[in-house]
C-alpha positions in Angstrom: 0.0 0.0 0.0 2.8 2.4 1.0 4.7 1.6 -2.2 1.6 2.4 -4.4 1.3 5.8 -2.8 5.0 6.5 -3.4 4.7 5.4 -7.0 1.6 7.6 -7.5 3.5 10.6 -6.0 6.4 10.1 -8.5 3.9 9.9 -11.4 2.2 13.1 -10.3 5.5 14.9 -9.9 6.6 13.6 -13.4 3.4 14.8 -15.0 3.7 18.2 -13.2 7.3 18.7 -14.4 6.5 17.6 -17.9 3.6 20.2 -18.1 5.8 22.9 -16.4 8.8 22.4 -18.7 6.6 21.9 -21.7 4.9 25.3 -21.0 8.2 26.9 -20.4 9.7 25.6 -23.6 6.6 26.8 -25.6 6.9 30.2 -24.0 10.6 30.5 -24.8 9.8 29.4 -28.4 7.1 32.1 -28.7 9.5 34.7 -27.2 12.3 33.8 -29.6 9.8 34.0 -32.5 8.6 37.4 -31.4 12.2 38.7 -31.1 13.0 37.4 -34.6 9.9 39.3 -36.0 11.1 42.6 -34.6 
């Protein structure tokens, strides 16, 4: 039971980091594109 909770926590953290980094990368890409258009 304890192991399942631990695994679930790792999965949640991994999903959170993927979403966070994905959003950051998209924002950086948009910023670079905006700078190139200037």
